N, C-alpha and C positions, 0 to 999 in steps of 0.2 A: 489568512486562509479561512475559508468557510469551515464550519463544523462538519467533521466527518464522523459518522456513526461507528463507534468501535466494534459493535456487534456485527455490523455489515462487513466491516473489514475482516474480522475473524472468520466469518463464513467463507469469504472469498479465499483467504489464505489457507483455510483447511480444505478447499476444493481442488487445489492444484497438487501435482506431483513434483517433488523436489529432487534435485536442484531445479531452480526456475529463474528465468531472466525477468527483468523489469517489464519488458515488452509482453511477455507471456502473462504476467500478472495484470497488465492493463487489459489485455484481451479477455482474461477470465472475469475481470470486473465488468467489462462491457457486456459479455455474454450473460452475466448474472443480472443485467439491468440495474447495476449499482447506481447510486446517486452520483451526480456530477462531482460533488465535493470529494467523494471517495476516489473516483477515477483521477481527479486532478492531483490528489495527494499521492497516489501510487505513481503517477507520471513524474512526480518530483523526486522519486527515489534515484540514487546514483545508478547509472547504467552498470550492469554487471550481473553476475550469477549469485543467487542466494541459495545457500545449502539447506536451510531449515526455516520453518515458520517463525521461530524465535529471532533469527537473523533479520528477516524482513520486518518484524515487529519493532526490533531495536532501531532499525534504519528509519522507520516511520516515526517512532518516538523522537528521534533526533531531529527530524524535519519539523515536527510539531513543536518541539522545544525551541528550535531556532526561530520559528515564526513567532512564538510567544515573546521571545527576547527582543524582537525587532519592533514590537508595538509600543 
């Protein structure tokens, strides 16, 4: 996966009301004109409802970690 700017991700995560779905996060990223790498990473989140920003961040960290493991 391409590098996704963690600051850009945090800004997007802070801009939404929780609970939030993956699809709503994708729309928020697109609306914020986020980099394609950020949008792609959010799209990789498991489908479902996220109750807090921390929960989303942990899911993103798990994706990033599994991508690193597969290199």
